[in-house]
N, C-alpha and C positions, 0 to 999 in steps of 0.2 A: 274356284278350286282348281280348274284345269290349268290356269295360269300359274298358280303356286306350284303344282306338281311338275309342270314343264320346267320351271325355273330351278327347282330343287334337283331335278334330274340332270339339268345342265351343270349345276354346281358340284354335284356329287363326286364326280371323278376328277375334280380339280384340273380343268383343262388349261392348256397354255394360251389358247385363244378362244374367246367367246364372241359370237355375233348374235346380238339381240335386237329384235324389232319391237319397239314400244313395250319394254319389259315391265313397266309399272302400271300398264293399262288394266283397269278392272280390279286393282288391289286396294284393300282398305289401308288406312294410314299406317297401322302397325306393321302390316306385311310389306308395304312400300318401304318403310324405314329399314326393316330387316334386309330387304333386297339391296338397298343402297349400302348398308353396312357390309354385306357380303361382297358386293362389287368392290368396295374400298379395300377390304381385307385381301381379296384376290389380287387386286392391283399391287398392293404392297408385297405380295408374294411373287410378283412377276407375271401375272396373267394379263394379257392384252385383251381389252374388251372394246368391241365396236358396237355402238348403240345407234339405232335409228329412232328418232323421236320428233314429234311435232310440238312437244311441250318444251319450250326453250328454257324454262326455269329448271327443269330436270337436268338438261344438258349443262347448264351453267353451274348447277350445284354439284354434279358428280363427275364431270369430265375434265381431264387435264388439257386435252386438245380437242378442238371442234372444227369440223369442216362444214361450211354453209353451202348448201346446194340450192340452186334456183333454176327451174325449168330444165332439170337434168344436168346442169353444169356447175362445177365447183367454182364459186366466186370468191371464197375467202377461206383461210385456214389459219389456226393458231390457238393460243390459250384464250380463255375468255377475256383476260386483260389486253392481250395483243389485238384481239378483234375490236375491242372498244376503242383502242387507240387508232387502229386502222380506219375506223368509221368516224374518227374525230369526236367520239362521244364517250370519254373516259368514265363518266359517272352514270351512264345509262345501263339499262338491262340488256341482256342478249337479244330479247325480243325487239327492243328499240334498234339495236345494231342491225338485225336482220331486215327490219322494215326500211332502214336507211339505205343499206347496201342494195336492196332490191328495188329501190325507188318507189316504195309503196308506204312511206312513212305517214302520209297525211290521209288517214282513213275517215276523218271527220265528215268530209263531203259525202262519202258513201253511206255512213251511218245516218246522216240527216236525210238522205234520199230514201233510205229504207224505212225510217220511222214516220214518213209523211203519209 
């Protein structure tokens, strides 16, 4: 409930710029959909929104432009499609792009070591 109240308070005055950290964290699916729709509507009305998230599916679904940070350094920036082309993975997910760009795409070895 705190997350919902904080988000609604942020949206209430129709800001020109929003900076959100993990805005969908802890929300049920209906509330998450509502927030995504609100962000889309605000974007259409000219609001700039900067979102920090570790859930790349969310970024891919709602962001027009994405900056990928790794170890505190921006390593890529562009639309989801541009990032996929940059990583030479046009049919992959943004998660695949991140893993390729950060050199950590093969996690199979780590998984196998953890399940032993």
